[in-house]
C-alpha positions as CSV (number, residue, x, y, z in Angstrom):
1,X,-120.4,40.5,7.4
2,X,-120.0,44.1,8.3
3,X,-122.5,47.0,8.9
4,X,-121.8,50.6,8.4
5,X,-124.2,53.4,8.9
6,X,-124.0,57.1,7.9
7,X,-125.9,60.2,6.9
8,X,-125.0,61.9,3.5
9,X,-125.9,65.4,2.7
10,X,-126.9,65.3,-1.0
11,X,-126.4,68.6,-3.0
12,X,-127.0,70.0,-6.4
13,X,-123.9,68.3,-7.9
14,X,-123.4,64.5,-7.9
15,X,-122.6,63.4,-4.4
16,X,-121.0,60.0,-3.5
17,X,-123.4,58.0,-1.5
18,X,-121.7,54.5,-1.4
19,X,-118.9,52.4,-3.0
20,X,-119.2,48.7,-3.3
21,X,-116.9,46.8,-1.1
22,X,-114.6,43.9,-2.0
23,X,-116.9,40.9,-2.5
24,X,-120.0,43.2,-3.3
25,X,-122.4,44.8,-0.7
26,X,-125.9,45.7,-0.2
27,X,-126.8,49.5,0.4
28,X,-130.0,50.5,2.0
29,X,-131.2,54.1,1.5
30,X,-133.8,56.0,3.4
31,X,-134.8,59.5,2.2
32,X,-136.5,61.2,5.2
33,X,-139.4,63.4,4.4
34,X,-138.1,66.9,3.6
35,X,-138.3,69.7,1.0
36,X,-136.1,68.1,-1.6
37,X,-136.3,64.8,-3.7
38,X,-133.2,62.7,-4.1
39,X,-132.3,61.1,-7.4
40,X,-129.6,58.4,-7.7
41,X,-127.5,57.0,-10.4
42,X,-123.9,57.2,-11.8
43,X,-121.4,60.0,-11.6
44,X,-123.4,61.7,-14.5
45,X,-126.7,61.6,-12.5
46,X,-129.1,64.6,-12.8
47,X,-132.6,65.3,-11.5
48,X,-133.9,64.4,-15.1
49,X,-132.0,61.1,-15.5
50,X,-131.8,59.8,-11.9
51,X,-133.9,57.2,-10.1
52,X,-136.2,59.1,-7.7
53,X,-136.1,57.9,-4.1
54,X,-139.7,58.3,-2.6
55,X,-139.7,60.4,0.5
56,X,-140.0,58.2,3.6
57,X,-139.3,54.9,1.7
58,X,-136.5,52.4,2.1
59,X,-134.7,51.4,-1.1
60,X,-132.2,48.6,-1.4
61,X,-129.4,48.3,-4.0
62,X,-126.7,45.6,-4.6
63,X,-123.3,47.3,-5.5
64,X,-120.6,45.1,-7.3
65,X,-117.1,45.6,-6.0
66,X,-116.0,49.3,-6.6
67,X,-119.4,50.3,-8.1
68,X,-120.0,53.9,-7.0
69,X,-123.6,55.2,-6.3
70,X,-124.1,59.0,-6.5
71,X,-127.2,61.2,-5.5
72,X,-128.3,64.7,-6.5
73,X,-131.2,67.1,-5.7
74,X,-132.5,69.8,-8.0
75,X,-131.9,72.6,-5.4
76,X,-130.6,73.1,-1.9
77,X,-129.6,69.9,0.0
78,X,-131.2,66.8,1.6
79,X,-130.0,64.4,4.1
80,X,-129.9,60.6,3.0
81,X,-129.6,57.8,5.7
82,X,-127.2,55.1,4.5
83,X,-126.7,51.4,5.9
84,X,-124.0,49.2,4.0
85,X,-124.0,45.4,4.6
86,X,-121.5,42.9,3.4
87,X,-118.2,42.9,1.5
88,X,-114.9,43.0,3.2
């Protein structure tokens, strides 16, 4: 198993957060408290259609191989902490 950590700055257009690795992987997202709410989903994600990440919470997602998870904010930018586990 491998671990990767990063910080992604989410903007007002769909921003790639993570891509599933060979053999699938878990993605842990933490939206620090801040001015903007992050919404996640596919490449077509919008603030109206995305899954809201509660500020300060940790959310876990399983990504199949080659799945891509995107994020967006309604205005400005917001950092998002990302930890990926599994896959090859």
